[in-house]
N, C-alpha and C positions, 0 to 999 in steps of 0.2 A: 428658253432662257431662265423661266421660273423653276422649270422642272429639274434643270442643275443644280437650281441655288438649291432647292429642298433635297435634294440626294445628299448634295454636300453637306448640311446641316444636319442630316440622320447621319451620316457618318461619323460626323465631329461629335453627336450627342454618344454613339454605341461605343466608339473608342474608348473615352472612362470605364465605362460599364463594363467592357472585357478587361481591363486592366486592373478595377477592383476586383471580378471575380477571382483574374488569375492571382493576385497578390493575396488574396483571401485564401486558396487554394494552396499556394506555396506556406504560407504561414501556417496552416493546419498540418499542414506534413511535417514543417519544423517544430509543430508542438506537439506530435506524435511521439518523432522521433527524441526528443527530450523527454518525453514521459518513460518511454521504453529506455533511455538510458539512465531514466530513476533522476534526474533533473525536476524535479517537481515543481519549484520555483520558476524554472525559467518556461515550462509548462505551462502554468497557469496565467501568468502573462500572457503569453502568446496567443492562448484560447480566451483570455477576455478580450484582447483586440479583436479576435476574429466575430467575436458574438458581439462587439460594438461598432454601431454605423459610423462610417460609412461602408466599411468591409461587412457587415452582417447584412445590408441589402443586395450583395451579389450573391447570397448563397440563399439555397431551396431550406425546408422544412427538416427533409433527413440528413443534410450537412452539419445543421443547427443542432439538430438532436445529437449527433456524434461531438461536436463538439461540446456538448453539454454534460455529458456522460464521461469525455475524458476528465475534463473540469473541475467535475465534482471526486471522480477517481484525485485526481493530483492534489484537491482540499484534503482529505481524507488522509492522504499520507502526509500531507503536510502538519497535520496535527489540528486541522481548523476543521473539525465537526459541525460547527452551526453552518458554517460556510458550505459544507458540502450538503447538507440537508435542504439549505435554500437553493442550491441548484438544482439536486434531485427534483424538487416540487417543482421549480420552474419545467424541467423536464415532461413531468407528468401532466402539466398541463396544457403543454405543447403537444406530445405526441405520447397518449396512455398507453399504449402497446408497446413502446421501444423499449423493451427492457435491455439492461448492459450483455454482452455477449459473454456468455460464461467461458468461452474458450480464449478470453482475451482479459477480462478481468476476475478476479478471486473471489472465491464467495464470500468474503468480507465486503467487497463492495454492492454483489446482487442481496445481501441481506440487507444494507441499509436502504439500498433502493425498495424494497419489498415493504420494509420499516415506511419508508416514507409515502410509498404507495398504496399500504393500507389506511394513511391518516387522511391525505388528500382527495375529498368528495370529487367523484368524477362529474362531469356535465349531464345534467339530465337530457334525456331525449326530447325533439320535441312533439308533440301528439298531433298527428294529421288523421283529419275525419274523412273516410270515404268520401267520393260525391254519391253513391247511392242512398247512403245513410241520412245526407241534410233534408230539412226541412223542403217542402215545396216553396214556401214562400222566401227563402233563402236563394233560388233559382235565379230569379230576378237579378239580385244583387251582384254589380262587377266581381269579379275574382278578385282577390287580395291577395298578393305577394307573401310566399312566407320569409319570416325575419331573417337576416342576413346572419352568419354565424361572424362571433367575432374573430378580426383578422389575426394573422399571428404575430404581428408588430404588438398590438396590444398586450398579448401574453407575455410578451419580452420586457414590458415594464417595469416587472416584480423585481424588487432592489436586492441586491447582495448581501450576505453577511458581512463578505471579505472586503478588503480597501481596495479604491480603484486601481486602475491601470498604471497610470502614472507613480505610484507608490509604490508597484514591485519592480524590482531589476530584472531585466529578463533574462539578464546575462549572469544572473549571480548562480555559483557554483553551491551544487548540493552537496552542501558540508553538515556534518551533524555530529555531537560530540554528546559523550553519556559518561556518568560517572557513579558509581553505588559503592555500598558495602557490602557485606558479605557473612554469611555463616555457615561454614562449614561442616558437615558431622560425617564421621569414615572411620569405621571399626571401633565406633566406641569413643571417637575422641573428636573432641568440638575445636574448631580452629577458625579465626576471625580472619577475615582480611578484607580484600577490596577488588573493584571490577571496574574496567576503564575500556570504552570504545571509542575510535574515531571514523567516521566514515567519509570518503571522498566520492561521490556517484556513486560508482558499481562497486570500488573497492572499498574493505569494511577491517581495520585493524582492531582484536580486542586483545586485552591484558589483563590476567588476574594472578592472586597472587594470595594465599592463605597458611599462617602458622597457629597451629595448637600451643596448649603450654608446655614449657622445658621442649620444646621441639620434636613431642611426640608426633607431629604430623605435620608435614611441612609439603606443600603443595602450590605448583606454579605452571603457568601455560600464557603461549602469546600463538595466536593463531592470523591468519589473513584468510578474509572472507572473499568471495565475489560472488555478487547477486544477481543471479544468472536470471531471476525474475523478482518480483515484489514480494515472493512467498518461497522461492528457493533459491539456495545457496549451497556454495562448496568451500570448504575450507581446509587449510594445510596448514601446520604447527609442531613446534614442541610441547610435551607436556611431560611434567618433572613431577615426581611424590617421593617423599622419605617418609617413612612409620616406623616405627619401632616395634620388635617383634621381640620371644623369647631368647634367641638364638643373635640378636643384636638388629644393628638396623638394616633395612633393605633402601636401597636408592634403585628406583626405574624412571628412566627416560625411553620416551616413545615418541615417534615421531608419526601424527596420527593424519591421515586423509579420510574427511568424512561430509557428509550431504545433509542440511537440515533444512524442513520445512515449516514453515510458519503460517499458521491460519486464525480464523476469526472461529471462536467458540461460542459466545454468547454478547451480543448487542455488540458496540463498536468499542468496549471499554476492557474485555475480557478475549485473549489471546492464547492459544498452544504452541509448543513446537515438538518438533522428534528429530534424533539426531542419531545418526549411525557413523560410527568409525571403522577404521582397520588400521593396524601400526603400519607405516611402511619399515620402520627400523626399531629395533629394541635392545635396548643398552642396560645392565643389571648389574650390580655389584656381586652377584651369585654367579659362582660358576657353572654353566660354561660363560657368561657372561652376555646371552642373547636368547633370542626366543622370539614369543609370537603373541600379539593380544590386540582384541578387539571390545568393542562397548556399544552403549547406546546410551540416550536420557530421552526423559519424556518432563513435560515442565508447561505450567500455565503463567501465565502475566497478568496482571491488572492494570489497567492505566486510569489514571483518577480525572483525565478528560482534559479540561482546560488548569487545572493543577499540573506543577512539572514531576508531582512524585508518581512511581511507579512502585509494584512488587512483583517479585516470581519467586516461583517455588518448583526446584526440579528435582527431581529423582535418577541417578543414574547407576547403571551397574558397566564394572571392569572386569574383563578376564585374559588373563595372561598366564603364559608358562613359559619357565625357562628350557631350551630346548633337549631334549632326553630325558629329563629329569620331573619326576613326581607329576602330581595332578595339577590343574590347572587352578590356579589363586583367582579368588572371587572378591571383591570390592564393589561396595554398595554405598554410595555419596548420597547426602539430602542437604541441598544446600538453598539459604533464603536468600536473599537478595532484595535491597532496598534500594531505588537508584532516586537519582534527580536528573533529569531530562531539560536541557536547554532549548529551549521554542525559538 
C-alpha cells in the first residue's frame, strides 16, 4: 500500500514537469516562428517567458543558449542595442563556445556577438596539482573535494536591459514607419524631396518624390518590398523620371523588379546595401515609346543608435534604351537622405 502511494506521488510530481517542458518547447517554437516572420516584438516577449521560471526550469543549457541567441537578435532588430549586448553577455557566460549559427543569423548579429565575447572575461580554469608532485607530508591528509562550478541558474540571474515581460505585448504587430528628407543630384541638377516607408510584418511600402528648380528634374517612385529575410528583400513598383534635354523634356516610366541586400559594415550603427533591378516594362515619350532599362544602387547608412536620426548616402546608375534607336542613355544619381525613425 505504501509503494502504491509513493508511485502515485511521483506521477503527480512528474506531470507538471512534463507540462512545463512541453509548454516551454511550444513557446520556443512560436518565438522562432515570430522571429522568422520579422515580428520581433512578439518574439522577444515569448523568449523572455521561456527564459523566466517556471518555464526556464524545464529546459537544458543548449535550449537556453538557443533562446538567448534569438532574443539578442530580436532585440537588435527592435533597436534595443544595449539589451542585445546584455543578452549576449548572458550567453557568453552560460556557454562561451555557443556562437550564433551563420546559416541562420546574418553577419551583423555574429559581429555583435564577437564584440561582446572579446570584452567578457572567460572563467579561469581551476589548477589541479598532480598527485605525484604533492609533498610527502600532504599524503596523510584526507583528500579535499574540488570546488563545484557555479550552477547555470546562478549565471541566469544577470539582469536584462529591456523592459520586463509584462510590459511587452506578445501579440503586438511588427509595424514600423520612417520619414526622411532627400537631396537628389542627377545630370547636374539638384532636386529636393522626401522619402517615406511603412512596414507590416514582411511587407514594406516605400514612396519617394523629388523635384528640381523649374522642374528641370522630377522623379518619383513607389516600391512594394517583400522581406524574405532580415537582410534580403525583393521589390516591385513604378519609377517615373522627367528631365530637360536640348530637344525638349523626356519622360520615362519604368516598372522595376529588383533585389536588395542589407548587411552590417562596421559595428552596429553602420550598414550598407546593394540593389539590382530590371525593368519589366518601359514607357517613354520618345518614339517608338518603349524600350529596355536596368540599373543598380549601392549605399551606406549611419544610424545614431538611441537617437532617432539616421543618414544615408547612395550612388545609383540607370541605363535605358529606346527600342531600335540610338545608344543607351546612362543616368548617374547621388542621393543624400536624412531620416527620423520612430522606435
